[in-house]
C-alpha positions as CSV (number, residue, x, y, z in Angstrom):
1,M,15.3,12.1,1.0
2,F,16.6,15.5,2.0
3,I,13.5,17.5,2.8
4,S,12.8,19.6,5.8
5,P,10.3,18.4,8.4
6,H,8.4,21.6,7.8
7,Y,8.0,20.9,4.1
8,L,6.9,17.3,4.8
9,A,4.4,18.5,7.4
10,N,2.9,21.0,4.9
11,I,2.5,18.1,2.4
12,E,0.8,15.9,5.0
13,N,-1.3,18.4,6.9
14,K,-1.9,21.4,4.6
15,G,-2.2,19.7,1.3
16,Q,0.9,21.4,-0.2
17,H,1.8,19.7,-3.5
18,P,5.3,18.3,-3.5
19,S,7.7,18.6,-6.4
20,L,7.5,15.8,-8.9
21,Q,10.8,14.4,-7.7
22,I,9.7,14.4,-4.1
23,F,6.3,12.9,-5.1
24,F,7.9,9.9,-6.8
25,E,10.4,9.4,-4.0
26,L,7.6,9.3,-1.5
27,M,5.6,6.8,-3.6
28,L,8.6,4.6,-3.9
29,R,9.7,4.8,-0.3
30,Y,6.3,4.0,1.2
31,N,5.2,1.6,-1.6
32,I,2.2,3.7,-2.6
33,S,0.6,3.1,-6.0
34,V,1.2,6.1,-8.3
35,D,-1.7,4.9,-10.4
36,Q,-4.2,5.8,-7.7
37,F,-3.2,9.5,-8.0
38,L,-2.9,9.6,-11.8
39,L,-5.7,7.4,-13.1
40,D,-9.5,7.2,-12.4
41,K,-9.2,3.5,-12.2
42,P,-5.8,2.2,-11.1
43,A,-4.4,-0.4,-13.5
44,G,-2.0,-2.0,-11.1
45,K,-2.0,-3.1,-7.5
46,D,-3.4,-0.7,-5.0
47,T,-1.3,0.8,-2.2
48,R,-2.3,-1.8,0.4
49,R,-1.2,-4.6,-1.9
50,L,2.1,-3.0,-2.6
51,Q,2.8,-2.4,1.0
52,L,1.9,-6.1,1.8
53,D,4.2,-7.3,-1.0
54,A,7.0,-5.3,0.5
55,L,6.4,-6.9,3.9
56,L,6.2,-10.4,2.4
57,D,9.4,-9.9,0.5
58,S,11.3,-9.4,3.8
59,M,9.8,-12.4,5.5
60,S,11.3,-15.8,6.2
61,D,9.8,-19.0,4.9
62,N,8.3,-19.7,8.3
63,G,6.7,-16.2,8.3
64,L,5.3,-16.8,4.9
65,Q,3.8,-20.1,6.0
66,I,2.0,-18.3,8.9
67,V,0.7,-15.5,6.6
68,T,-0.5,-18.0,4.0
69,A,-2.4,-20.1,6.6
70,T,-3.9,-16.9,8.1
71,A,-4.9,-15.6,4.7
72,K,-6.6,-19.0,3.8
73,K,-8.6,-18.9,7.1
74,I,-9.7,-15.3,6.5
75,A,-10.8,-16.3,2.9
76,E,-12.8,-19.2,4.3
77,I,-14.5,-17.0,6.8
78,E,-15.3,-14.2,4.4
79,R,-16.5,-16.3,1.5
80,P,-19.9,-17.1,3.0
81,Q,-20.4,-13.4,3.9
82,E,-19.7,-12.4,0.3
83,M,-22.3,-14.9,-1.0
84,E,-24.9,-13.5,1.5
85,N,-24.2,-9.9,0.2
86,T,-24.8,-10.8,-3.4
């Protein structure tokens, strides 16, 4: 993207609205869900899931095995807490 650091700082810090082209380029570059900005209830994956997908796409099989095992353990730990909160 060819935008000035000043323009980007104004978007980040002062709430300046980017042009539509820059808006979409930022969403694509940083794997941010456009739905969260355009819809009351996003239809697709939220930004965190898109960013995680991008990270997973670049991992080796060994890395994916580690992440899978970690996610399973987190799910086991959180499952009883969810039942207590309902």
